[in-house]
C-alpha positions as CSV (number, residue, x, y, z in Angstrom):
1,M,20.5,1.7,5.2
2,P,17.9,-0.5,5.5
3,P,14.3,0.7,4.9
4,T,12.1,1.6,7.5
5,P,9.4,-0.8,7.9
6,L,5.9,0.5,7.6
7,A,3.3,0.7,10.3
8,T,-0.5,1.6,11.0
9,G,-1.4,5.3,10.2
10,D,1.4,5.4,7.7
11,Y,1.5,7.2,4.4
12,L,2.9,6.0,1.1
13,L,2.9,6.0,-2.7
14,V,1.4,2.7,-4.1
15,L,2.4,1.9,-7.3
16,P,0.3,-0.2,-9.8
17,E,3.5,-3.4,-9.5
18,D,2.4,-2.7,-5.7
19,V,-0.9,-3.7,-5.5
20,K,-2.8,-7.6,-5.9
21,Q,-5.6,-6.3,-8.1
22,A,-5.5,-4.1,-11.1
23,V,-5.4,-0.6,-10.5
24,G,-5.3,2.3,-13.2
25,G,-2.1,4.1,-11.9
26,A,-0.2,4.6,-8.6
27,F,-2.2,6.8,-5.8
28,Y,-1.5,7.8,-1.9
29,G,-2.9,5.7,0.8
30,V,-2.2,5.3,4.7
31,V,-1.7,2.2,6.2
32,M,-4.8,0.4,7.6
33,S,-3.3,-2.9,8.7
34,M,-0.3,-5.2,8.0
35,T,0.8,-9.1,7.9
36,R,3.6,-10.5,7.7
37,S,3.0,-10.9,3.8
38,S,1.1,-7.8,3.2
39,A,-0.2,-4.9,3.7
40,R,-3.6,-3.3,4.1
41,A,-3.9,0.4,2.1
42,K,-6.8,2.8,2.1
43,S,-6.9,4.9,-0.8
44,V,-6.4,8.5,-0.1
45,T,-7.1,9.7,-3.5
46,T,-10.2,10.1,-5.0
47,T,-9.1,8.8,-8.5
48,L,-8.9,5.4,-7.0
49,P,-11.2,5.2,-3.7
50,G,-11.1,1.8,-1.5
51,T,-8.8,-0.5,0.1
52,Y,-6.2,-2.3,-1.7
53,T,-4.1,-5.5,-0.4
54,L,-0.3,-4.8,-1.0
55,A,2.4,-7.5,-1.6
56,L,5.6,-6.7,0.8
57,R,8.7,-7.6,-0.7
58,V,11.4,-9.4,1.4
59,A,14.8,-9.0,0.8
């Protein structure tokens, strides 16, 4: 079964290797916008606030 694609408003667990910039650990975020190659997610945790760009993997 293929993975379910992300959509704006989805919540996800973001791992450090998924983020283009350096982060101190994993965090939960909500998808704010999508392109073919990346997604922008806003952190919903207080430990790593901000908006981050995620590289999308193509299988």
